[in-house]
C-alpha positions as a printed Julia matrix, in Angstrom:
200×3 Matrix{Float64}:
  -3.66    9.16   16.79
  -1.12    7.9    14.28
  -1.2     4.18   13.61
  -4.85    3.65   14.42
  -5.83    3.09   10.79
  -2.92    0.69   10.3
  -3.92   -1.49   13.27
  -7.63   -1.27   12.35
  -7.11   -2.39    8.72
  -4.57   -5.09    9.76
  -6.89   -6.64   12.38
  -9.86   -6.6     9.94
  -7.65   -8.3     7.3
  -6.42  -10.86    9.88
  -9.95  -11.7    11.07
 -11.1   -12.11    7.41
  -8.09  -14.22    6.53
  -8.33  -16.46    9.59
 -12.06  -17.09    9.68
 -13.35  -16.58    6.16
 -10.64  -17.69    3.69
 -10.26  -21.34    2.63
  -7.63  -23.31    4.56
  -4.84  -23.09    2.03
  -1.12  -22.32    2.05
  -1.9   -18.77    0.85
  -4.19  -18.24    3.84
  -1.38  -19.3     6.22
   1.18  -17.01    4.56
  -1.17  -14.02    4.55
  -2.12  -14.57    8.21
   1.55  -14.8     9.21
   2.45  -11.65    7.29
  -0.35   -9.76    9.0
   0.74  -10.97   12.43
   4.38  -10.09   11.74
   3.18   -6.64   10.63
   1.66   -6.01   14.05
   4.58   -7.55   15.99
   7.23   -5.49   14.13
   5.28   -2.23   13.94
   6.78   -0.72   17.08
  10.32   -1.96   16.39
  12.95    0.28   14.81
  16.22   -0.78   13.17
  19.21    1.6    13.17
  20.55    2.26    9.71
  23.51    4.6     9.47
  22.37    7.83   11.14
  18.69    6.99   10.74
  16.17    4.49   12.11
  13.83    2.41    9.97
  10.53    0.95   11.1
  10.82   -2.88   11.04
   7.39   -3.39    9.49
   8.0    -1.05    6.62
  11.38   -2.63    5.95
   9.74   -6.11    5.96
   7.06   -4.83    3.52
   9.69   -3.25    1.26
  11.73   -6.45    0.92
   8.58   -8.49    0.22
   7.43   -5.96   -2.36
  10.72   -5.9    -4.18
  10.6    -9.68   -4.3
   7.11   -9.62   -5.84
   8.11   -7.16   -8.53
  11.33   -9.05   -9.28
   9.31  -12.12  -10.31
   8.02  -10.31  -13.41
   9.66  -10.16  -16.85
  12.24   -7.43  -17.51
   9.95   -5.22  -19.61
   7.3    -5.35  -16.88
   9.92   -4.6   -14.22
  11.04   -1.49  -16.18
   7.44   -0.37  -16.45
   6.85   -0.84  -12.78
  10.08    1.04  -11.93
   8.76    3.97  -13.96
   5.4     3.74  -12.17
   7.08    3.69   -8.75
   9.12    6.81   -9.7
   5.93    8.61  -10.67
   4.16    7.57   -7.47
   7.2     8.39   -5.35
   7.59   11.84   -6.84
   3.89   12.47   -6.1
   4.37   11.31   -2.52
   7.43   13.5    -1.87
   5.82   16.52   -3.58
   2.79   16.21   -1.33
   4.88   15.85    1.83
   7.03   18.85    0.94
   3.92   20.85    0.02
   2.59   19.98    3.46
   5.64   21.7     5.0
   5.84   24.82    2.81
   2.08   25.49    2.41
   0.29   23.54    5.15
  -3.01   25.39    4.86
  -4.03   23.45    1.73
  -3.51   20.08    3.37
  -4.38   21.01    6.94
  -7.36   18.68    7.25
  -6.86   14.94    6.97
  -3.53   15.0     5.01
  -3.19   11.25    5.45
  -6.47   10.58    3.65
  -5.65   13.17    0.96
  -2.28   11.57    0.22
  -3.81    8.08    0.29
  -6.46    9.16   -2.2
  -3.8    10.49   -4.6
  -1.82    7.25   -4.36
  -4.99    5.2    -4.77
  -6.06    6.94   -7.98
  -2.6     6.8    -9.51
  -2.14    3.12   -8.55
  -5.53    2.02   -9.94
  -4.87    3.96  -13.12
  -1.36    2.67  -13.79
  -1.42   -0.88  -12.35
  -3.97   -3.58  -13.15
  -2.73   -6.59  -11.11
  -3.81   -6.42   -7.48
  -0.72   -7.94   -5.91
   1.47   -5.46   -7.78
  -0.78   -2.61   -6.7
  -0.02   -3.57   -3.11
   3.7    -3.95   -3.77
   3.99   -0.61   -5.57
   2.11    1.25   -2.86
   4.57   -0.07   -0.29
   7.6     0.73   -2.52
   6.21    4.19   -3.18
   5.67    5.05    0.46
   9.0     3.66    1.57
  11.01    5.31   -1.19
   9.11    8.56   -0.61
   9.84    8.39    3.12
  13.56    7.8     2.45
  13.79   10.89    0.19
  11.65   12.99    2.53
  13.65   11.88    5.6
  17.02   12.6     3.91
  15.7    16.08    3.15
  14.45   16.66    6.69
  17.55   15.09    8.22
  19.51   18.15    7.26
  17.06   20.25    9.24
  15.8    17.94   12.0
  17.85   15.27   13.79
  16.54   11.92   14.97
  13.9    11.62   12.25
  13.11    7.99   11.38
  11.92    6.3     8.22
   8.47    4.76    8.35
   6.66    6.3    11.23
   3.09    5.24   12.03
   1.73    7.87    9.63
   3.47    6.04    6.79
   1.9     2.74    7.92
  -1.49    4.49    7.99
  -1.03    5.64    4.46
  -0.09    2.14    3.28
  -3.02    0.56    5.18
  -5.63    3.02    3.86
  -4.39    2.88    0.27
  -4.04   -0.92    0.14
  -7.37   -1.35    1.92
  -9.17    0.68   -0.7
  -7.36   -1.07   -3.55
  -8.86   -4.34   -2.21
 -12.3    -2.74   -2.06
 -11.91   -1.67   -5.69
 -10.52   -5.1    -6.6
 -13.64   -6.74   -5.06
 -15.81   -4.34   -7.06
 -13.92   -5.31  -10.25
 -14.51   -9.0    -9.58
 -18.18   -8.34   -8.85
 -18.6    -6.57  -12.15
 -16.84   -9.46  -14.0
 -19.09  -11.97  -12.23
 -22.21   -9.95  -13.06
 -21.21   -9.61  -16.68
 -20.56  -13.37  -16.95
 -23.86  -14.12  -15.2
 -25.83  -11.93  -17.59
 -24.13  -13.44  -20.63
 -24.91  -16.97  -19.4
 -28.52  -16.05  -18.83
 -28.75  -14.45  -22.31
 -27.14  -17.5   -23.92
 -29.65  -19.81  -22.28
 -32.54  -17.5   -23.1
 -33.69  -17.07  -19.49
 -33.37  -13.31  -19.58
 -35.92  -11.47  -21.69
């Protein structure tokens, strides 16, 4: 069932944000974004001859805003990264059409894994990892849809499969981010113990 991973990850994130995060402005913004994601997920916006999922459009605008806050050299780098990721996304989707046997089982997870590995390798800042995953999937869907639109009519941008890919990839980037923070904390803890002479 398409969309189940999206709703699953979003609800887990909302529960964590609402009940476990400190009561700050960031917590409020994150909780509202998550709720808007659910509310808009079944809405579609007509755009020329296509339809665009409202949630994915909302994500895309927010992601472009996040990237635009960086310095110009960083923006150029992230544009290059997004092009690499987008080309990987489109290649996988086209490969899925022309040679479906290789990606028959769990294509959503396979594509999410590819995006996850590339994102973790090329981007170090967590918020930008999230933004670039969203930009990648959206840009990839636009190119893929324009290609299919010449063959199939009434094909929209940002179906639930796309939201699943975003949710899975972003979810695992946060798991990896938590692991990175744990390693940093452990390293600092050991150094403190060594400096005080409590570890033999």
